[in-house]
LUMKOLBA-532963 format. One line per field, with one value per residue (C-alpha): residue number from 1; y, x, z. Coordinates in steps of 0.05 Angstrom, whole numbers, m for minus. Each point is the difference from the previous one (the first is absolute). Layout:
drenro	(NUM / ...)
py	(Y / ...)
px	(X / ...)
pz	(Z / ...)
//
This chain:
drenro	(1 / 2 / 3 / 4 / 5 / 6 / 7 / 8 / 9 / 10 / 11 / 12 / 13 / 14 / 15 / 16 / 17 / 18 / 19 / 20 / 21 / 22 / 23 / 24 / 25 / 26 / 27 / 28 / 29 / 30 / 31 / 32 / 33 / 34 / 35 / 36 / 37 / 38 / 39 / 40 / 41 / 42 / 43 / 44 / 45 / 46 / 47 / 48 / 49 / 50 / 51 / 52 / 53 / 54 / 55 / 56 / 57 / 58 / 59 / 60 / 61 / 62 / 63 / 64 / 65 / 66 / 67 / 68 / 69 / 70 / 71 / 72 / 73 / 74 / 75 / 76 / 77 / 78 / 79 / 80 / 81 / 82 / 83 / 84 / 85 / 86 / 87 / 88 / 89 / 90)
py	(0 / 67 / 67 / 23 / m63 / 13 / 71 / m23 / m53 / 48 / 53 / m49 / m28 / 67 / 46 / 50 / 27 / m34 / 62 / 8 / m74 / 3 / 58 / m39 / m64 / 38 / 38 / m66 / m30 / 63 / m2 / m74 / 13 / 62 / m39 / m58 / 48 / 26 / m74 / 4 / m61 / 9 / m43 / m6 / m40 / m55 / 6 / m6 / 33 / 37 / m2 / 11 / m59 / m4 / m53 / m25 / 5 / m61 / m29 / m13 / m25 / 33 / m62 / 36 / 25 / m57 / 49 / 9 / 63 / 25 / 30 / 48 / 4 / 39 / 17 / m25 / 17 / m60 / m14 / m50 / m14 / m10 / m69 / 16 / 22 / m64 / m44 / 34 / m12 / m74)
px	(0 / 28 / m7 / m51 / m42 / 3 / m23 / m57 / m23 / 1 / m35 / m54 / m11 / m1 / m32 / 58 / 27 / 62 / 44 / m11 / 12 / 64 / 26 / m16 / 34 / 62 / 1 / m4 / 58 / 42 / m14 / 21 / 63 / 18 / m9 / 43 / 55 / 3 / 3 / m68 / m45 / m72 / m53 / m69 / m46 / m36 / 47 / 74 / 66 / 48 / 69 / 73 / 46 / 75 / 31 / 67 / 64 / 10 / 43 / m28 / 29 / 1 / m4 / 14 / 68 / 11 / 15 / m23 / m39 / m13 / m69 / 1 / m51 / m61 / m72 / m61 / m74 / m45 / m73 / m27 / m75 / m42 / m26 / m70 / 28 / 42 / m60 / m42 / 54 / 9)
pz	(0 / m19 / 35 / m52 / 13 / 75 / m11 / m45 / 51 / 59 / m40 / m21 / 70 / 36 / m52 / 6 / m66 / m27 / 2 / 75 / 12 / m41 / 42 / 64 / m25 / m22 / 66 / 38 / m40 / 11 / 75 / 4 / m41 / 42 / 64 / m24 / m23 / 72 / 21 / 35 / m9 / m24 / 35 / m32 / 44 / m38 / m59 / 19 / 15 / m46 / 32 / m15 / 11 / m3 / m44 / 23 / m40 / m44 / m55 / m69 / m65 / m68 / m44 / m65 / 24 / 50 / 57 / 71 / 18 / 71 / 9 / 59 / 55 / m25 / 18 / m38 / 6 / 16 / 10 / 51 / m7 / 63 / 19 / m25 / m68 / m5 / 15 / m54 / m52 / 19)
//
């Protein structure tokens, strides 16, 4: 599902015009990104948690050049769905 499809679905189910819904969806995504950049987790009850995790330093291989590459420790955004969400998907 794309962002445009989400906007269309929310607009249809709420009766709010699509341009307003699009502004709200984009504002939500910017708020989540901004919070994660500051390394603050975002908890949405009944949906899940957006969080920043640290990946440890590791060694990888470049098979085309047959060399070893060290990947430094870095942070990645993750999403962990709540138990109710998981049970609905199963």
